[in-house]
N, C-alpha and C positions, 0 to 999 in steps of 0.2 A: 401252705395256707396263709401263713403270716405275710409272706411277700405279696400274695394276691390281694389281701386286704389293704396292705400299704399302697399298692398300685391303684386300687380303687379309690382310696382316700385322696391320693395325689391328683388323680383325674378329676375328682369332685372339686378340689380346691382350685384347680386350673380353670374351671368354669368362671371363677370370680376374679381372677388375676388379669390385670391389663398388661399387655406386652406391646412394644413399639418397634417400628422399623425406622432407623436413623440413616439418612443419606447425607454424606458430607462431601462438599466440593471445595477444593482449596483455591480455586480461582472463580471468576464470574460465569464461566460456561459449564453447563451441565452436560454430561455424556463424554467427558474427556477421560484420558487414562488415569488422571489423578483422583477421580471420584472413588469413594469407598462407601460401601453399604453394610451396616450392622443390622442383623435380624435378631429377633427374640431378645430385645433389650428389656431388662427387668424394671429399671428405675432411672428416671431422668433426675439428676441431682442439681445441676446448675446450667443455665443457658443465658449467655450474654452474646454480644456481637463479636467478641474475641475469644471466648472460652466456652467449650461444650464439655460437660462432665456427666457421665452416666455409668451404670452398672450393666455389664453384659450377661449373657446366659450362663457363663461359668462363675458368676458372682465376682468378677474382676472389675476393679474401677478403671475406667478409661477416661483420660483427660486429653482433649484436643485443643491446642492453642494456636493462634495466629495473630501476629502483630498487625497485619493488614486487614483483618476481619475474616470471618468464616461465612460460608454459605451452607446452610444445612436445612434439611426437611425432617420433621418428626411426624410419623404417621402411626395411628393406632392399628395394630394387627388384628 
């Protein structure tokens, strides 16, 4: 019973949380083998042209850096 109420409460809170889909390309062409897609991103911490920092679905901090610059897309899920 307690677990069912906890699941219901988490479902209700998820209605108000914003999640993101982050697509990162390490070169200027999209669709290459080097592209990486992160789904269910909880929070975007820092976005600049050379640094992208966010928290993933397991609450781990992910930092992506590139000296030449990053190509990334952030979409609301």
